[in-house]
C-alpha positions as a LaTeX table, in Angstrom:
\begin{tabular}{lrrr}
\hline
Residue & $x$ (\AA) & $y$ (\AA) & $z$ (\AA) \\
\hline
Met1 & 22.35 & $-92.27$ & $-61.66$ \\
Asn2 & 19.25 & $-94.03$ & $-61.78$ \\
Ala3 & 15.24 & $-92.75$ & $-60.49$ \\
Gln4 & 16.09 & $-94.39$ & $-56.97$ \\
Gln5 & 18.96 & $-92.13$ & $-56.33$ \\
Pro6 & 17.67 & $-88.57$ & $-56.70$ \\
Lys7 & 20.10 & $-85.68$ & $-56.62$ \\
Gln8 & 21.63 & $-84.37$ & $-53.28$ \\
His9 & 20.45 & $-80.89$ & $-52.70$ \\
Leu10 & 24.04 & $-79.20$ & $-52.37$ \\
Val11 & 23.46 & $-75.23$ & $-50.84$ \\
Ile12 & 26.35 & $-72.88$ & $-51.20$ \\
Leu13 & 26.59 & $-69.79$ & $-48.92$ \\
Gly14 & 28.57 & $-67.10$ & $-50.31$ \\
Ala15 & 29.10 & $-65.96$ & $-53.90$ \\
Gly16 & 33.28 & $-64.95$ & $-53.58$ \\
Phe17 & 36.23 & $-66.80$ & $-54.77$ \\
Gly18 & 35.31 & $-70.20$ & $-52.70$ \\
Ala19 & 31.95 & $-70.86$ & $-53.93$ \\
Ile20 & 32.26 & $-69.81$ & $-57.39$ \\
Ser21 & 35.57 & $-72.32$ & $-57.61$ \\
Leu22 & 33.65 & $-75.31$ & $-57.02$ \\
Val23 & 30.26 & $-73.99$ & $-58.50$ \\
Lys24 & 32.23 & $-74.32$ & $-62.14$ \\
Arg25 & 33.29 & $-77.82$ & $-61.40$ \\
Ile26 & 30.99 & $-79.54$ & $-59.12$ \\
Asp27 & 28.97 & $-82.56$ & $-61.49$ \\
Leu28 & 25.42 & $-81.49$ & $-61.70$ \\
Lys29 & 24.35 & $-84.75$ & $-62.73$ \\
His30 & 25.07 & $-85.76$ & $-58.67$ \\
Tyr31 & 24.00 & $-82.46$ & $-56.87$ \\
Arg32 & 21.18 & $-80.19$ & $-57.38$ \\
Val33 & 22.98 & $-76.80$ & $-56.43$ \\
Thr34 & 21.32 & $-73.52$ & $-54.95$ \\
Val35 & 23.46 & $-70.51$ & $-54.21$ \\
Ile36 & 22.55 & $-68.19$ & $-51.83$ \\
Ser37 & 24.63 & $-65.18$ & $-51.41$ \\
Pro38 & 23.16 & $-61.23$ & $-50.56$ \\
Arg39 & 25.16 & $-60.11$ & $-53.51$ \\
Asn40 & 24.09 & $-61.58$ & $-57.20$ \\
His41 & 27.48 & $-61.32$ & $-58.45$ \\
Phe42 & 31.22 & $-62.55$ & $-58.16$ \\
Leu43 & 33.50 & $-60.12$ & $-57.66$ \\
Phe44 & 37.06 & $-59.80$ & $-58.15$ \\
Thr45 & 38.68 & $-58.39$ & $-55.48$ \\
Pro46 & 42.38 & $-57.96$ & $-56.10$ \\
Leu47 & 41.33 & $-55.19$ & $-58.93$ \\
Leu48 & 39.24 & $-53.52$ & $-56.57$ \\
Pro49 & 41.82 & $-51.04$ & $-55.67$ \\
Ser50 & 41.91 & $-50.17$ & $-59.26$ \\
Thr51 & 38.49 & $-49.35$ & $-60.15$ \\
Thr52 & 38.15 & $-46.52$ & $-57.23$ \\
Ala53 & 41.02 & $-44.27$ & $-59.01$ \\
Gly54 & 39.34 & $-45.14$ & $-62.77$ \\
Lys55 & 41.85 & $-47.51$ & $-63.96$ \\
Ile56 & 39.12 & $-49.95$ & $-64.17$ \\
Glu57 & 35.78 & $-49.49$ & $-64.90$ \\
Phe58 & 33.59 & $-51.40$ & $-61.86$ \\
Arg59 & 31.02 & $-53.70$ & $-64.45$ \\
Ser60 & 34.66 & $-55.10$ & $-66.03$ \\
Ile61 & 35.44 & $-57.03$ & $-62.22$ \\
Ile62 & 31.91 & $-58.74$ & $-61.75$ \\
Glu63 & 30.26 & $-61.60$ & $-63.63$ \\
Pro64 & 26.58 & $-62.51$ & $-62.59$ \\
Val65 & 26.49 & $-65.56$ & $-60.52$ \\
Arg66 & 23.62 & $-66.89$ & $-62.56$ \\
Arg67 & 26.32 & $-67.04$ & $-65.48$ \\
Thr68 & 28.72 & $-68.48$ & $-63.94$ \\
Arg69 & 27.08 & $-72.37$ & $-64.57$ \\
Lys70 & 24.14 & $-73.39$ & $-66.39$ \\
Gly71 & 21.72 & $-75.36$ & $-64.54$ \\
Ile72 & 22.47 & $-73.99$ & $-61.04$ \\
Glu73 & 19.71 & $-72.20$ & $-58.84$ \\
Phe74 & 20.46 & $-69.05$ & $-57.12$ \\
Val75 & 18.84 & $-66.96$ & $-54.43$ \\
Gln76 & 19.60 & $-63.43$ & $-53.52$ \\
Ala77 & 18.97 & $-63.36$ & $-49.70$ \\
Glu78 & 21.08 & $-63.89$ & $-46.61$ \\
Ala79 & 21.40 & $-66.74$ & $-44.36$ \\
Ile80 & 20.42 & $-65.91$ & $-40.66$ \\
Ser81 & 19.92 & $-69.12$ & $-39.04$ \\
Leu82 & 21.52 & $-72.82$ & $-39.18$ \\
Asp83 & 19.37 & $-75.77$ & $-37.52$ \\
Ala84 & 22.01 & $-78.49$ & $-38.08$ \\
Asp85 & 20.15 & $-81.45$ & $-36.78$ \\
Ser86 & 17.40 & $-80.40$ & $-38.81$ \\
Gln87 & 19.34 & $-79.77$ & $-42.26$ \\
Ile88 & 17.32 & $-76.46$ & $-42.28$ \\
Leu89 & 18.85 & $-73.18$ & $-42.84$ \\
Gly90 & 16.91 & $-69.50$ & $-42.38$ \\
Cys91 & 17.06 & $-67.19$ & $-44.85$ \\
Arg92 & 15.99 & $-63.38$ & $-45.17$ \\
Thr93 & 15.49 & $-61.06$ & $-48.30$ \\
Val94 & 17.79 & $-58.47$ & $-48.80$ \\
Asp95 & 15.33 & $-55.90$ & $-48.40$ \\
Lys96 & 14.16 & $-58.07$ & $-45.24$ \\
Thr97 & 10.78 & $-57.92$ & $-46.28$ \\
Ala98 & 10.53 & $-61.91$ & $-46.06$ \\
Glu99 & 12.08 & $-64.35$ & $-44.67$ \\
Phe100 & 11.95 & $-68.73$ & $-45.08$ \\
Pro101 & 14.05 & $-71.91$ & $-44.88$ \\
Ile102 & 15.86 & $-73.92$ & $-47.22$ \\
Ala103 & 16.48 & $-77.12$ & $-46.69$ \\
Tyr104 & 19.48 & $-79.33$ & $-48.02$ \\
Asp105 & 21.55 & $-82.32$ & $-47.92$ \\
Lys106 & 25.29 & $-80.81$ & $-47.96$ \\
Leu107 & 26.12 & $-76.90$ & $-47.37$ \\
Leu108 & 28.85 & $-75.15$ & $-48.04$ \\
Ile109 & 29.65 & $-71.91$ & $-46.10$ \\
Ala110 & 31.33 & $-69.79$ & $-47.71$ \\
Val111 & 30.64 & $-66.44$ & $-46.56$ \\
Gly112 & 33.58 & $-64.83$ & $-46.15$ \\
Ala113 & 34.44 & $-62.42$ & $-43.49$ \\
Trp114 & 33.94 & $-58.61$ & $-42.29$ \\
Asn115 & 36.40 & $-55.70$ & $-41.87$ \\
Asn116 & 37.69 & $-55.82$ & $-38.50$ \\
Thr117 & 37.13 & $-52.28$ & $-37.12$ \\
Tyr118 & 38.64 & $-53.54$ & $-33.71$ \\
Gly119 & 36.02 & $-51.67$ & $-31.70$ \\
Ile120 & 37.37 & $-48.50$ & $-32.18$ \\
Pro121 & 34.96 & $-45.77$ & $-31.91$ \\
Gly122 & 34.13 & $-44.28$ & $-35.04$ \\
Val123 & 35.32 & $-46.09$ & $-37.62$ \\
Lys124 & 31.99 & $-47.43$ & $-39.09$ \\
Glu125 & 30.58 & $-43.46$ & $-39.13$ \\
Asn126 & 33.27 & $-41.71$ & $-40.36$ \\
Ala127 & 35.99 & $-44.20$ & $-42.44$ \\
Met128 & 34.96 & $-45.47$ & $-46.15$ \\
Phe129 & 36.22 & $-49.37$ & $-46.19$ \\
Leu130 & 36.94 & $-51.20$ & $-49.98$ \\
Lys131 & 35.67 & $-54.90$ & $-49.80$ \\
Glu132 & 32.71 & $-54.43$ & $-52.16$ \\
Leu133 & 32.11 & $-52.59$ & $-55.69$ \\
Thr134 & 29.71 & $-50.15$ & $-53.66$ \\
Asp135 & 33.02 & $-49.02$ & $-51.42$ \\
Ala136 & 34.99 & $-48.91$ & $-54.60$ \\
Arg137 & 32.24 & $-46.35$ & $-55.91$ \\
Asn138 & 31.63 & $-44.30$ & $-52.99$ \\
Ile139 & 35.53 & $-43.88$ & $-52.55$ \\
Arg140 & 35.92 & $-43.22$ & $-56.22$ \\
Glu141 & 32.90 & $-40.72$ & $-55.85$ \\
Arg142 & 34.49 & $-39.12$ & $-53.02$ \\
Val143 & 38.00 & $-38.51$ & $-54.27$ \\
Thr144 & 36.72 & $-36.90$ & $-56.91$ \\
Trp145 & 34.33 & $-34.62$ & $-55.08$ \\
Cys146 & 37.39 & $-33.51$ & $-52.94$ \\
Leu147 & 39.11 & $-32.54$ & $-56.12$ \\
Glu148 & 36.25 & $-30.50$ & $-57.22$ \\
Arg149 & 35.44 & $-28.84$ & $-53.80$ \\
Ala150 & 38.89 & $-27.59$ & $-53.48$ \\
Asp151 & 39.02 & $-26.18$ & $-56.66$ \\
Val152 & 36.19 & $-23.92$ & $-55.39$ \\
Pro153 & 37.06 & $-19.90$ & $-55.61$ \\
Gly154 & 37.42 & $-18.12$ & $-52.17$ \\
Ile155 & 38.47 & $-21.88$ & $-49.92$ \\
Thr156 & 41.17 & $-21.38$ & $-47.32$ \\
Pro157 & 44.15 & $-23.19$ & $-47.78$ \\
Glu158 & 43.94 & $-24.51$ & $-44.65$ \\
Glu159 & 40.34 & $-25.95$ & $-45.99$ \\
Arg160 & 41.81 & $-26.88$ & $-48.80$ \\
Arg161 & 44.82 & $-29.00$ & $-47.54$ \\
Arg162 & 42.33 & $-31.19$ & $-45.62$ \\
Leu163 & 40.07 & $-31.85$ & $-48.89$ \\
Leu164 & 43.51 & $-32.85$ & $-50.60$ \\
His165 & 44.53 & $-34.88$ & $-47.34$ \\
Phe166 & 43.46 & $-38.86$ & $-48.16$ \\
Val167 & 44.50 & $-41.31$ & $-45.29$ \\
Val168 & 44.52 & $-44.65$ & $-45.85$ \\
Val169 & 44.51 & $-46.77$ & $-42.51$ \\
Gly170 & 45.91 & $-50.29$ & $-42.76$ \\
Gly171 & 49.63 & $-51.48$ & $-44.48$ \\
Gly172 & 48.19 & $-54.73$ & $-46.18$ \\
Pro173 & 48.28 & $-55.82$ & $-49.83$ \\
Thr174 & 44.75 & $-53.77$ & $-49.95$ \\
Gly175 & 45.92 & $-51.02$ & $-48.64$ \\
Val176 & 49.23 & $-50.30$ & $-50.31$ \\
Glu177 & 47.66 & $-51.10$ & $-53.44$ \\
Phe178 & 44.73 & $-48.54$ & $-52.76$ \\
Ala179 & 47.49 & $-46.16$ & $-51.90$ \\
Ala180 & 49.77 & $-46.70$ & $-54.93$ \\
Glu181 & 46.45 & $-46.08$ & $-57.10$ \\
Leu182 & 45.60 & $-42.78$ & $-55.96$ \\
Asp183 & 49.05 & $-41.97$ & $-56.47$ \\
Asp184 & 48.80 & $-43.14$ & $-60.04$ \\
Leu185 & 45.84 & $-41.18$ & $-60.44$ \\
Phe186 & 47.14 & $-37.65$ & $-59.17$ \\
Asn187 & 50.44 & $-37.68$ & $-60.62$ \\
Glu188 & 48.73 & $-38.75$ & $-64.13$ \\
Glu189 & 45.68 & $-36.77$ & $-63.90$ \\
Val190 & 46.07 & $-33.98$ & $-61.20$ \\
Ala191 & 48.79 & $-32.46$ & $-62.94$ \\
Lys192 & 46.99 & $-31.89$ & $-66.18$ \\
Leu193 & 43.52 & $-30.93$ & $-64.92$ \\
Tyr194 & 43.92 & $-29.54$ & $-61.21$ \\
Pro195 & 47.83 & $-28.16$ & $-61.71$ \\
His196 & 46.97 & $-25.75$ & $-59.07$ \\
Leu197 & 46.38 & $-27.69$ & $-56.48$ \\
Gln198 & 48.91 & $-30.34$ & $-57.32$ \\
Asp199 & 51.20 & $-29.32$ & $-54.30$ \\
Asp200 & 48.39 & $-29.35$ & $-51.68$ \\
Val201 & 47.42 & $-33.34$ & $-52.65$ \\
Ala202 & 48.74 & $-35.65$ & $-49.97$ \\
Ile203 & 48.77 & $-39.30$ & $-49.06$ \\
Thr204 & 49.36 & $-40.88$ & $-45.42$ \\
Leu205 & 49.43 & $-44.38$ & $-44.80$ \\
Val206 & 48.99 & $-45.56$ & $-41.31$ \\
Glu207 & 49.98 & $-48.18$ & $-40.04$ \\
Gly208 & 50.15 & $-50.10$ & $-36.01$ \\
Gly209 & 52.97 & $-52.72$ & $-36.95$ \\
Lys210 & 56.80 & $-51.97$ & $-37.83$ \\
Ser211 & 56.81 & $-52.27$ & $-42.02$ \\
Leu212 & 53.97 & $-52.48$ & $-44.91$ \\
Leu213 & 53.38 & $-55.77$ & $-46.54$ \\
Asn214 & 54.43 & $-57.87$ & $-43.14$ \\
Ser215 & 53.36 & $-61.37$ & $-45.34$ \\
Phe216 & 55.88 & $-60.39$ & $-47.96$ \\
Asp217 & 59.48 & $-61.32$ & $-47.74$ \\
Gln218 & 61.81 & $-58.21$ & $-46.04$ \\
Gly219 & 63.78 & $-56.98$ & $-48.59$ \\
Leu220 & 60.39 & $-56.11$ & $-50.78$ \\
Arg221 & 58.73 & $-54.40$ & $-48.13$ \\
Asp222 & 61.93 & $-52.32$ & $-47.61$ \\
Tyr223 & 61.57 & $-50.96$ & $-51.08$ \\
Thr224 & 57.91 & $-50.29$ & $-50.69$ \\
Ala225 & 58.58 & $-48.28$ & $-48.51$ \\
Arg226 & 61.36 & $-46.59$ & $-50.28$ \\
Arg227 & 59.11 & $-46.38$ & $-53.24$ \\
Phe228 & 56.47 & $-44.91$ & $-51.28$ \\
Gln229 & 58.79 & $-42.26$ & $-49.54$ \\
Gly230 & 60.26 & $-41.44$ & $-53.02$ \\
Glu231 & 56.97 & $-40.35$ & $-54.35$ \\
Gly232 & 55.79 & $-38.19$ & $-51.38$ \\
Ile233 & 53.22 & $-41.24$ & $-49.75$ \\
Gly234 & 53.72 & $-40.09$ & $-45.89$ \\
Leu235 & 53.97 & $-43.40$ & $-44.01$ \\
Arg236 & 52.88 & $-43.75$ & $-39.85$ \\
Phe237 & 54.48 & $-46.61$ & $-38.56$ \\
Gln238 & 53.59 & $-48.24$ & $-35.08$ \\
Ala239 & 50.91 & $-45.81$ & $-35.38$ \\
Arg240 & 47.84 & $-47.44$ & $-33.48$ \\
Val241 & 44.20 & $-45.22$ & $-33.99$ \\
Lys242 & 42.57 & $-44.39$ & $-31.05$ \\
Glu243 & 39.03 & $-42.82$ & $-32.57$ \\
Val244 & 37.63 & $-41.64$ & $-35.96$ \\
Gln245 & 35.98 & $-38.55$ & $-35.79$ \\
Pro246 & 34.86 & $-36.59$ & $-39.04$ \\
Gly247 & 37.74 & $-35.76$ & $-40.77$ \\
Lys248 & 39.81 & $-36.69$ & $-38.81$ \\
Leu249 & 41.63 & $-39.37$ & $-37.22$ \\
Ile250 & 43.19 & $-39.42$ & $-33.58$ \\
Leu251 & 45.85 & $-41.70$ & $-32.43$ \\
Glu252 & 46.59 & $-43.61$ & $-29.22$ \\
Asp253 & 49.42 & $-40.61$ & $-28.40$ \\
Asp254 & 46.42 & $-38.35$ & $-28.97$ \\
Ser255 & 48.12 & $-36.90$ & $-32.31$ \\
Thr256 & 45.75 & $-35.60$ & $-34.51$ \\
Ile257 & 45.86 & $-36.78$ & $-38.65$ \\
Glu258 & 43.09 & $-34.35$ & $-40.63$ \\
Ala259 & 41.90 & $-35.57$ & $-43.94$ \\
Glu260 & 38.34 & $-35.52$ & $-45.88$ \\
Val261 & 38.91 & $-39.13$ & $-47.26$ \\
Ile262 & 39.57 & $-42.17$ & $-44.64$ \\
Val263 & 39.83 & $-45.20$ & $-46.26$ \\
Trp264 & 40.00 & $-48.16$ & $-43.45$ \\
Ser265 & 41.67 & $-51.04$ & $-44.59$ \\
Thr266 & 42.82 & $-53.24$ & $-41.42$ \\
Gly267 & 41.99 & $-56.96$ & $-41.65$ \\
Phe268 & 38.90 & $-59.14$ & $-41.16$ \\
Ala269 & 36.36 & $-59.85$ & $-38.38$ \\
Pro270 & 33.75 & $-62.86$ & $-38.57$ \\
Ala271 & 30.93 & $-62.24$ & $-40.40$ \\
Gly272 & 27.20 & $-62.04$ & $-38.81$ \\
Phe273 & 26.01 & $-65.11$ & $-39.78$ \\
Val274 & 29.02 & $-67.08$ & $-38.49$ \\
Gln275 & 29.16 & $-65.25$ & $-35.28$ \\
Gly276 & 25.84 & $-66.62$ & $-34.70$ \\
Leu277 & 26.47 & $-70.17$ & $-35.14$ \\
Ser278 & 27.29 & $-72.86$ & $-32.59$ \\
Leu279 & 29.82 & $-74.50$ & $-34.10$ \\
Ala280 & 33.26 & $-74.91$ & $-32.99$ \\
Lys281 & 35.72 & $-71.83$ & $-33.61$ \\
Glu282 & 39.15 & $-70.41$ & $-33.11$ \\
Arg283 & 40.45 & $-67.80$ & $-31.32$ \\
Ala284 & 39.38 & $-64.97$ & $-34.30$ \\
Gly285 & 36.11 & $-66.51$ & $-34.66$ \\
Arg286 & 36.66 & $-68.54$ & $-37.78$ \\
Ile287 & 34.89 & $-72.04$ & $-38.52$ \\
Leu288 & 36.81 & $-74.89$ & $-37.25$ \\
Thr289 & 37.19 & $-77.79$ & $-39.77$ \\
Asp290 & 38.75 & $-81.45$ & $-40.42$ \\
Glu291 & 41.37 & $-81.57$ & $-43.29$ \\
Phe292 & 38.89 & $-82.36$ & $-45.37$ \\
Met293 & 36.86 & $-78.76$ & $-45.18$ \\
Arg294 & 33.97 & $-80.77$ & $-42.91$ \\
Ile295 & 32.24 & $-79.40$ & $-39.54$ \\
Pro296 & 33.88 & $-82.18$ & $-37.33$ \\
Asp297 & 30.31 & $-82.79$ & $-35.69$ \\
His298 & 28.21 & $-82.41$ & $-38.60$ \\
Pro299 & 30.26 & $-84.01$ & $-42.02$ \\
Glu300 & 27.36 & $-82.80$ & $-44.20$ \\
Ile301 & 28.44 & $-79.29$ & $-43.64$ \\
Tyr302 & 31.62 & $-77.87$ & $-45.28$ \\
Ala303 & 33.22 & $-74.35$ & $-44.48$ \\
Ile304 & 35.83 & $-72.61$ & $-46.50$ \\
Gly305 & 37.56 & $-69.06$ & $-47.64$ \\
Asp306 & 37.91 & $-66.49$ & $-45.04$ \\
Cys307 & 35.18 & $-67.34$ & $-42.59$ \\
Ala308 & 36.75 & $-71.08$ & $-41.77$ \\
Thr309 & 40.05 & $-72.82$ & $-41.26$ \\
Pro310 & 41.31 & $-76.33$ & $-40.83$ \\
Ala311 & 42.06 & $-77.49$ & $-37.00$ \\
Thr312 & 45.42 & $-78.40$ & $-37.80$ \\
Thr313 & 46.44 & $-75.44$ & $-39.35$ \\
Thr314 & 45.46 & $-71.85$ & $-39.59$ \\
Leu315 & 45.55 & $-70.68$ & $-43.48$ \\
Pro316 & 45.83 & $-67.14$ & $-44.40$ \\
Gln317 & 42.41 & $-65.04$ & $-45.75$ \\
Thr318 & 43.56 & $-64.92$ & $-49.12$ \\
Ala319 & 41.74 & $-65.43$ & $-52.46$ \\
Gln320 & 43.90 & $-68.45$ & $-53.16$ \\
Val321 & 43.37 & $-70.31$ & $-50.32$ \\
Ala322 & 39.65 & $-69.88$ & $-50.94$ \\
Met323 & 40.04 & $-70.73$ & $-55.13$ \\
Gln324 & 42.11 & $-74.00$ & $-54.33$ \\
Gln325 & 39.63 & $-74.76$ & $-51.76$ \\
Gly326 & 36.96 & $-74.68$ & $-53.78$ \\
Lys327 & 38.46 & $-76.48$ & $-56.36$ \\
Tyr328 & 39.08 & $-79.32$ & $-54.14$ \\
Leu329 & 35.95 & $-79.65$ & $-52.41$ \\
Ala330 & 34.33 & $-80.09$ & $-56.19$ \\
Arg331 & 36.67 & $-82.97$ & $-56.67$ \\
Leu332 & 35.70 & $-84.09$ & $-52.93$ \\
Leu333 & 32.11 & $-83.91$ & $-53.76$ \\
Asn334 & 32.49 & $-85.70$ & $-56.91$ \\
Gln335 & 34.38 & $-88.35$ & $-55.71$ \\
Val336 & 32.06 & $-88.69$ & $-52.77$ \\
Ala337 & 29.03 & $-89.59$ & $-55.25$ \\
Arg338 & 30.96 & $-91.84$ & $-56.79$ \\
Gly339 & 31.75 & $-93.92$ & $-53.95$ \\
Lys340 & 35.50 & $-92.69$ & $-54.12$ \\
Glu341 & 37.75 & $-91.58$ & $-51.43$ \\
Ser342 & 40.01 & $-88.07$ & $-51.48$ \\
Lys343 & 42.87 & $-87.26$ & $-50.14$ \\
Pro344 & 42.97 & $-84.23$ & $-47.36$ \\
Phe345 & 43.35 & $-80.71$ & $-48.53$ \\
Ala346 & 46.76 & $-79.23$ & $-48.73$ \\
Phe347 & 47.33 & $-76.02$ & $-49.60$ \\
Asn348 & 49.76 & $-74.79$ & $-52.10$ \\
Asn349 & 51.21 & $-71.71$ & $-51.64$ \\
Leu350 & 51.68 & $-70.11$ & $-55.39$ \\
Gly351 & 52.91 & $-66.54$ & $-53.63$ \\
Met352 & 51.73 & $-63.56$ & $-53.37$ \\
Leu353 & 51.70 & $-60.44$ & $-55.49$ \\
Ala354 & 50.66 & $-56.42$ & $-55.05$ \\
Tyr355 & 50.74 & $-53.47$ & $-57.30$ \\
Ile356 & 53.01 & $-50.47$ & $-55.20$ \\
Gly357 & 52.37 & $-47.69$ & $-57.99$ \\
Asp358 & 54.40 & $-46.16$ & $-60.92$ \\
Asn359 & 53.96 & $-49.41$ & $-63.12$ \\
Arg360 & 55.87 & $-51.12$ & $-60.77$ \\
Ala361 & 54.63 & $-54.57$ & $-58.85$ \\
Leu362 & 55.97 & $-57.16$ & $-56.21$ \\
Ala363 & 56.10 & $-61.02$ & $-57.03$ \\
Asp364 & 57.46 & $-63.20$ & $-53.72$ \\
Ile365 & 56.92 & $-67.07$ & $-54.63$ \\
Pro366 & 58.82 & $-68.87$ & $-52.35$ \\
Lys367 & 58.21 & $-72.23$ & $-53.47$ \\
Ala368 & 60.61 & $-71.17$ & $-56.52$ \\
Lys369 & 62.43 & $-68.22$ & $-53.96$ \\
Leu370 & 61.66 & $-65.75$ & $-55.92$ \\
Arg371 & 61.53 & $-61.86$ & $-54.98$ \\
Trp372 & 60.63 & $-59.93$ & $-57.85$ \\
Arg373 & 60.00 & $-56.00$ & $-58.00$ \\
Gly374 & 59.79 & $-53.11$ & $-60.54$ \\
Ile375 & 58.41 & $-52.81$ & $-64.40$ \\
Leu376 & 58.76 & $-56.39$ & $-65.31$ \\
Thr377 & 56.74 & $-57.51$ & $-62.04$ \\
Tyr378 & 54.15 & $-55.18$ & $-63.22$ \\
Ile379 & 53.74 & $-57.05$ & $-66.33$ \\
Phe380 & 53.56 & $-60.56$ & $-64.64$ \\
Trp381 & 50.97 & $-58.83$ & $-62.26$ \\
Arg382 & 48.63 & $-58.04$ & $-65.10$ \\
Ser383 & 49.16 & $-61.22$ & $-66.50$ \\
Ala384 & 48.33 & $-63.28$ & $-63.62$ \\
Tyr385 & 45.12 & $-60.92$ & $-62.67$ \\
Leu386 & 44.25 & $-61.22$ & $-66.31$ \\
Thr387 & 43.99 & $-64.95$ & $-66.46$ \\
Arg388 & 42.48 & $-65.32$ & $-63.19$ \\
Leu389 & 39.50 & $-63.27$ & $-64.09$ \\
Val390 & 36.00 & $-65.54$ & $-64.13$ \\
Ser391 & 35.05 & $-65.35$ & $-68.04$ \\
Leu392 & 36.09 & $-63.89$ & $-70.96$ \\
Lys393 & 34.10 & $-61.01$ & $-71.04$ \\
Asn394 & 35.90 & $-59.90$ & $-68.06$ \\
Lys395 & 39.42 & $-60.73$ & $-69.84$ \\
Val396 & 38.52 & $-58.28$ & $-72.41$ \\
Leu397 & 36.55 & $-55.39$ & $-70.66$ \\
Val398 & 39.91 & $-54.70$ & $-68.08$ \\
Leu399 & 42.33 & $-55.18$ & $-71.49$ \\
Phe400 & 40.07 & $-52.33$ & $-72.74$ \\
Asp401 & 39.83 & $-50.48$ & $-69.51$ \\
Trp402 & 43.76 & $-50.63$ & $-69.43$ \\
Phe403 & 44.45 & $-49.18$ & $-72.93$ \\
Lys404 & 41.69 & $-46.77$ & $-72.55$ \\
Ala405 & 43.00 & $-45.11$ & $-69.44$ \\
Trp406 & 46.39 & $-45.17$ & $-71.17$ \\
Val407 & 45.24 & $-43.82$ & $-74.08$ \\
Phe408 & 42.54 & $-41.40$ & $-72.79$ \\
Gly409 & 43.61 & $-41.10$ & $-69.15$ \\
Arg410 & 41.49 & $-41.85$ & $-66.33$ \\
Asp411 & 37.40 & $-40.62$ & $-66.49$ \\
Leu412 & 36.92 & $-38.18$ & $-63.25$ \\
Ser413 & 33.17 & $-37.32$ & $-64.08$ \\
Arg414 & 30.84 & $-37.26$ & $-61.42$ \\
Phe415 & 27.26 & $-38.50$ & $-62.07$ \\
\hline
\end{tabular}
């Protein structure tokens, strides 16, 4: 590239799987890259449930954005407006004290999605979510507090049972894995440290549909339900939530479930920035793109991950999709800069994994027609996630955390 051809400014909104996959592969000889995100780190969300139960430490699954690639620029802020005609992005600092514009030549929208509350009263105020590291830390703190509070002398049996009842709303992978990790925690630690509380600890998983893990093979779904029931985890199917009150879940049939901790994991809703964009969207609010991840009316704007989907097909909102899109878009942009053409994006379904507790996992790999389950699959699950961690540091820390929890038990300290 000569002096008459300056680098194009590529602005990336978000620091998730799609954004970081692109950042690691984009040719910095052709692009000046600026990443804008309210979160200054990449978070490996598949292992987030493990942090809530003390199997993995919080910092083991994050990597600072500035360390992911030398030569990029990072601004910790959130996008609040977009003037696509002028190619100007309006941004605001995380503390909301300053606003500023950023001009771009090419823009990637990869802001992910928010938790979907479906407009149900009380969810935001009284339920806990599991999407960010702060969510996991809050859950871990609350679980430990419940155990300690339930062990205070003079507490009534009714109050003890309420404190030790943990409810998960949503039977997808996150809800199932969180319930499994929580059950492991109670089986491994409560029996040793709080033996007189063991009989009062209870977990209930509430699902609006007829089964858990709807995207998995039916045989694996049934196996998971049997495993959970065998472990004593209560399952409430076709149970739709009408309202969430402090310490109480009210279902549409007016029955109530009392619990100190209610974790909400029921799917995704468009992020606020996406909601405010005057771009074409599908029914659920995701940005519509062409087969090259471009916005049809603005080919200089791309959108990938949970916030977008091609108009010709609906892609699942998973880390696997976002990673593949990020890698693809890096190749496409590199080829565009060299004057070459690229093929349309094609999703390669590598299958799905889920941890279901007691050192057992599921693997549903349609292409290979494999439906694995059990202890050997758990080893495969661990290996697969370990290889996908961003940095060597993360891999070493997670391995050490697993070993530490196995040898010394989980840390239930409150501080």
